[in-house]
BASE-231788 format. One record per residue (C-alpha): residue number from 1; x, y, z. Coordinates in Angstrom, 1 decimal, padded with zeros to 4 digits, always signed. Layout:
BEGIN
+-----+--------+--------+--------+
!   n !      X !      Y !      Z !
+-----+--------+--------+--------+
! NUM !      X !      Y !      Z !
...
+-----+--------+--------+--------+
! end
This chain:
BEGIN
+-----+--------+--------+--------+
!   n !      X !      Y !      Z !
+-----+--------+--------+--------+
!   1 ! +029.6 ! +019.3 ! -012.8 !
!   2 ! +025.8 ! +019.3 ! -011.7 !
!   3 ! +023.2 ! +020.8 ! -013.3 !
!   4 ! +019.6 ! +021.2 ! -011.8 !
!   5 ! +016.7 ! +019.4 ! -013.5 !
!   6 ! +012.9 ! +018.8 ! -012.5 !
!   7 ! +011.0 ! +016.5 ! -010.3 !
!   8 ! +007.7 ! +017.2 ! -008.9 !
!   9 ! +007.9 ! +020.8 ! -009.2 !
!  10 ! +011.4 ! +021.1 ! -007.8 !
!  11 ! +015.3 ! +020.8 ! -008.8 !
!  12 ! +017.6 ! +017.9 ! -008.4 !
!  13 ! +021.4 ! +017.8 ! -009.3 !
!  14 ! +021.6 ! +015.6 ! -012.5 !
!  15 ! +025.1 ! +015.0 ! -014.6 !
!  16 ! +026.7 ! +017.5 ! -016.9 !
!  17 ! +029.6 ! +017.5 ! -019.4 !
!  18 ! +031.5 ! +020.5 ! -020.4 !
!  19 ! +028.3 ! +022.3 ! -019.0 !
!  20 ! +025.8 ! +020.4 ! -021.2 !
!  21 ! +023.6 ! +017.8 ! -019.7 !
!  22 ! +024.9 ! +014.2 ! -019.8 !
!  23 ! +022.4 ! +012.3 ! -021.7 !
!  24 ! +024.3 ! +009.2 ! -021.9 !
!  25 ! +025.0 ! +009.5 ! -017.9 !
!  26 ! +021.2 ! +010.1 ! -017.3 !
!  27 ! +020.6 ! +006.9 ! -019.8 !
!  28 ! +022.6 ! +005.1 ! -017.7 !
!  29 ! +020.6 ! +005.9 ! -014.1 !
!  30 ! +019.0 ! +002.8 ! -012.9 !
!  31 ! +016.6 ! +002.1 ! -013.9 !
!  32 ! +015.8 ! +004.8 ! -016.5 !
!  33 ! +015.4 ! +008.5 ! -015.7 !
!  34 ! +011.9 ! +008.9 ! -017.1 !
!  35 ! +011.0 ! +005.9 ! -014.7 !
!  36 ! +012.4 ! +008.2 ! -011.9 !
!  37 ! +010.8 ! +011.4 ! -012.8 !
!  38 ! +007.3 ! +009.6 ! -013.3 !
!  39 ! +007.1 ! +007.7 ! -009.9 !
!  40 ! +008.2 ! +011.0 ! -008.3 !
!  41 ! +005.1 ! +012.6 ! -010.1 !
!  42 ! +002.9 ! +010.3 ! -008.7 !
!  43 ! +004.4 ! +010.2 ! -005.2 !
!  44 ! +004.1 ! +014.0 ! -005.4 !
!  45 ! +000.4 ! +014.1 ! -006.3 !
!  46 ! -000.8 ! +011.4 ! -003.7 !
!  47 ! +001.1 ! +013.3 ! -000.8 !
!  48 ! -000.5 ! +016.6 ! -002.1 !
!  49 ! -004.2 ! +015.3 ! -001.7 !
!  50 ! -003.3 ! +014.5 ! +002.2 !
!  51 ! -003.6 ! +016.9 ! +005.1 !
!  52 ! -002.1 ! +016.5 ! +008.5 !
!  53 ! +000.6 ! +014.1 ! +009.5 !
!  54 ! +001.1 ! +011.3 ! +007.1 !
!  55 ! +003.5 ! +008.2 ! +006.0 !
!  56 ! +004.9 ! +006.7 ! +002.9 !
!  57 ! +005.8 ! +003.3 ! +002.9 !
!  58 ! +008.9 ! +002.1 ! +000.7 !
!  59 ! +009.9 ! -001.7 ! +000.1 !
!  60 ! +013.1 ! -001.3 ! -001.9 !
!  61 ! +015.8 ! +001.0 ! -001.3 !
!  62 ! +015.4 ! +002.2 ! -005.0 !
!  63 ! +011.8 ! +003.7 ! -004.6 !
!  64 ! +013.3 ! +005.3 ! -001.0 !
!  65 ! +015.7 ! +007.2 ! -002.4 !
!  66 ! +012.9 ! +009.0 ! -004.6 !
!  67 ! +010.6 ! +009.3 ! -001.8 !
!  68 ! +013.3 ! +011.2 ! -000.2 !
!  69 ! +013.8 ! +013.4 ! -002.7 !
!  70 ! +009.9 ! +014.0 ! -003.2 !
!  71 ! +009.2 ! +014.4 ! +000.5 !
!  72 ! +012.5 ! +016.7 ! +001.3 !
!  73 ! +011.0 ! +019.1 ! -001.6 !
!  74 ! +007.4 ! +019.1 ! -000.7 !
!  75 ! +005.8 ! +021.8 ! +001.6 !
!  76 ! +005.0 ! +019.5 ! +004.4 !
!  77 ! +008.5 ! +017.7 ! +004.9 !
!  78 ! +008.2 ! +018.2 ! +008.5 !
!  79 ! +005.1 ! +016.1 ! +009.3 !
!  80 ! +005.6 ! +013.3 ! +006.7 !
!  81 ! +007.5 ! +010.5 ! +007.7 !
!  82 ! +009.3 ! +007.7 ! +005.5 !
!  83 ! +009.3 ! +004.2 ! +006.2 !
!  84 ! +011.3 ! +001.5 ! +004.7 !
!  85 ! +011.8 ! -002.1 ! +004.7 !
!  86 ! +015.2 ! -002.9 ! +006.0 !
!  87 ! +016.5 ! +000.6 ! +005.7 !
!  88 ! +020.5 ! +000.9 ! +004.9 !
!  89 ! +023.2 ! +003.1 ! +006.4 !
!  90 ! +023.2 ! +004.9 ! +003.4 !
!  91 ! +019.5 ! +005.7 ! +003.3 !
!  92 ! +019.7 ! +007.1 ! +006.9 !
!  93 ! +022.4 ! +009.2 ! +006.1 !
!  94 ! +020.5 ! +010.4 ! +003.2 !
!  95 ! +017.3 ! +011.0 ! +004.6 !
!  96 ! +019.0 ! +013.0 ! +007.5 !
!  97 ! +020.9 ! +015.1 ! +004.8 !
!  98 ! +017.6 ! +015.8 ! +003.5 !
!  99 ! +016.1 ! +016.5 ! +006.8 !
! 100 ! +013.4 ! +013.6 ! +006.2 !
! 101 ! +012.3 ! +011.5 ! +008.7 !
! 102 ! +013.1 ! +008.0 ! +008.3 !
! 103 ! +011.9 ! +004.6 ! +010.2 !
! 104 ! +012.2 ! +000.9 ! +009.6 !
! 105 ! +008.7 ! +000.0 ! +008.2 !
! 106 ! +007.1 ! -002.8 ! +010.6 !
! 107 ! +004.2 ! -004.6 ! +009.6 !
! 108 ! +002.0 ! -002.2 ! +011.8 !
! 109 ! +003.6 ! +001.3 ! +010.9 !
! 110 ! +003.6 ! +000.1 ! +006.8 !
! 111 ! -000.4 ! -000.9 ! +007.3 !
! 112 ! -001.1 ! +002.8 ! +008.4 !
! 113 ! +000.9 ! +004.5 ! +005.8 !
! 114 ! -001.0 ! +007.1 ! +003.6 !
! 115 ! +001.1 ! +006.2 ! +000.5 !
! 116 ! +002.6 ! +003.1 ! -000.6 !
! 117 ! +005.5 ! +002.8 ! -003.3 !
! 118 ! +005.4 ! -000.6 ! -004.6 !
! 119 ! +008.6 ! -002.9 ! -005.3 !
! 120 ! +008.8 ! -002.8 ! -009.3 !
! 121 ! +007.0 ! -005.8 ! -010.8 !
! 122 ! +009.3 ! -006.2 ! -013.6 !
! 123 ! +010.2 ! -009.5 ! -014.5 !
! 124 ! +008.2 ! -011.4 ! -012.0 !
! 125 ! +005.9 ! -014.9 ! -013.3 !
! 126 ! +002.2 ! -014.4 ! -013.4 !
! 127 ! +002.0 ! -016.5 ! -009.9 !
! 128 ! +004.5 ! -014.3 ! -008.4 !
! 129 ! +002.9 ! -011.0 ! -009.4 !
! 130 ! -000.6 ! -012.2 ! -008.2 !
! 131 ! +000.7 ! -013.0 ! -004.8 !
! 132 ! +002.1 ! -009.6 ! -004.6 !
! 133 ! -000.9 ! -008.0 ! -005.3 !
! 134 ! -002.8 ! -009.9 ! -003.2 !
! 135 ! +000.2 ! -009.1 ! -000.2 !
! 136 ! -000.2 ! -005.5 ! -001.0 !
! 137 ! -004.3 ! -005.3 ! -000.8 !
! 138 ! -004.0 ! -007.3 ! +002.8 !
! 139 ! -001.3 ! -005.4 ! +004.3 !
! 140 ! -002.5 ! -001.9 ! +003.7 !
! 141 ! -005.6 ! +000.0 ! +005.2 !
! 142 ! -008.3 ! +000.6 ! +002.3 !
! 143 ! -007.8 ! +004.4 ! +002.2 !
! 144 ! -004.2 ! +004.4 ! +001.3 !
! 145 ! -002.4 ! +005.3 ! -002.2 !
! 146 ! -000.7 ! +002.9 ! -004.1 !
! 147 ! +001.9 ! +003.7 ! -006.5 !
! 148 ! +003.5 ! +000.8 ! -008.8 !
! 149 ! +005.4 ! +000.2 ! -011.8 !
! 150 ! +005.8 ! -002.4 ! -014.1 !
! 151 ! +007.9 ! -003.1 ! -017.4 !
! 152 ! +005.9 ! -003.3 ! -020.8 !
! 153 ! +008.6 ! -005.6 ! -022.3 !
! 154 ! +007.2 ! -008.8 ! -023.8 !
! 155 ! +005.4 ! -010.5 ! -022.7 !
! 156 ! +003.3 ! -007.5 ! -021.6 !
! 157 ! +001.7 ! -008.3 ! -018.3 !
! 158 ! +000.2 ! -004.5 ! -017.5 !
! 159 ! -003.4 ! -005.3 ! -018.7 !
! 160 ! -003.3 ! -008.5 ! -016.4 !
! 161 ! -001.7 ! -007.1 ! -013.5 !
! 162 ! -004.3 ! -003.8 ! -013.7 !
! 163 ! -006.9 ! -006.8 ! -013.7 !
! 164 ! -005.9 ! -008.2 ! -010.6 !
! 165 ! -005.7 ! -005.1 ! -008.6 !
! 166 ! -009.4 ! -004.0 ! -009.7 !
! 167 ! -010.5 ! -007.6 ! -008.8 !
! 168 ! -008.7 ! -006.7 ! -005.2 !
! 169 ! -011.1 ! -003.6 ! -005.1 !
! 170 ! -008.5 ! -000.9 ! -006.3 !
! 171 ! -009.6 ! +002.0 ! -008.7 !
! 172 ! -007.2 ! +003.8 ! -010.4 !
! 173 ! -006.5 ! +007.7 ! -009.8 !
! 174 ! -004.1 ! +007.8 ! -012.5 !
! 175 ! -001.8 ! +006.1 ! -015.1 !
! 176 ! +000.8 ! +006.4 ! -017.7 !
! 177 ! +003.1 ! +005.2 ! -019.8 !
! 178 ! +006.8 ! +006.6 ! -019.9 !
! 179 ! +009.9 ! +005.8 ! -021.7 !
! 180 ! +008.6 ! +004.8 ! -025.3 !
! 181 ! +011.2 ! +005.7 ! -027.4 !
! 182 ! +011.2 ! +002.8 ! -030.3 !
! 183 ! +009.2 ! -000.7 ! -030.5 !
! 184 ! +012.4 ! -002.4 ! -028.8 !
! 185 ! +012.3 ! +000.3 ! -025.8 !
! 186 ! +008.6 ! +000.0 ! -025.0 !
! 187 ! +009.0 ! +001.8 ! -021.7 !
! 188 ! +007.1 ! +001.2 ! -018.5 !
! 189 ! +003.6 ! +001.7 ! -017.1 !
! 190 ! +003.1 ! +003.7 ! -013.3 !
! 191 ! -000.5 ! +004.0 ! -012.1 !
! 192 ! -001.7 ! +005.3 ! -008.7 !
! 193 ! -004.5 ! +003.0 ! -007.0 !
! 194 ! -006.7 ! +003.5 ! -004.1 !
! 195 ! -009.2 ! +001.5 ! -002.3 !
! 196 ! -011.9 ! +003.5 ! -000.5 !
! 197 ! -012.8 ! +007.3 ! -001.3 !
! 198 ! -011.5 ! +008.8 ! -004.3 !
! 199 ! -008.4 ! +010.9 ! -003.1 !
! 200 ! -007.3 ! +012.4 ! -006.5 !
! 201 ! -006.7 ! +016.3 ! -006.8 !
! 202 ! -008.9 ! +018.3 ! -008.9 !
! 203 ! -007.8 ! +018.1 ! -012.9 !
! 204 ! -006.6 ! +014.5 ! -012.4 !
! 205 ! -008.2 ! +012.5 ! -014.7 !
! 206 ! -009.3 ! +008.8 ! -013.3 !
! 207 ! -009.0 ! +005.9 ! -015.9 !
! 208 ! -011.8 ! +004.0 ! -016.2 !
+-----+--------+--------+--------+
! end
């Protein structure tokens, strides 16, 4: 049986057992349900600050699935494109079912995207993270909003990664830590960042 849970002010199906929410099944979702929710909220907020036709670029199928749901349930789904690097048949089918326009993210299309959901930076070596940040900075327009996430497990590279983004001219629109349940489950860091004019919605605090 399925029960509805909220994501970005909308409802989605979640697993239940005997008419009760199955928390074991939720905990088994990849990578964790609260991280999925947080990225969805950041994406929802980023799209809400835009006007007119816009596009979202995702570099992996995991973030693309989140984007499909957020775009489909948003007020401007008809004029929001989803661009995905190497989209699969499963993603095309999911997007069609949710009436979301999906296309392959060519370099030129991705560069013009208004919102970018970056690959999770979990588990990368410092040099790889630096290369990824540099690539994201070079590959997208100054006015785009970038949503990224990173595990806070040891060694915690969040502070160093934030400094890298700052060095590349990004400013933070919103940040949060989620999934902090116990010292051995340190959770994840999620951030929305941009270069150029601040596009945060009213009431959203900018982290210094």
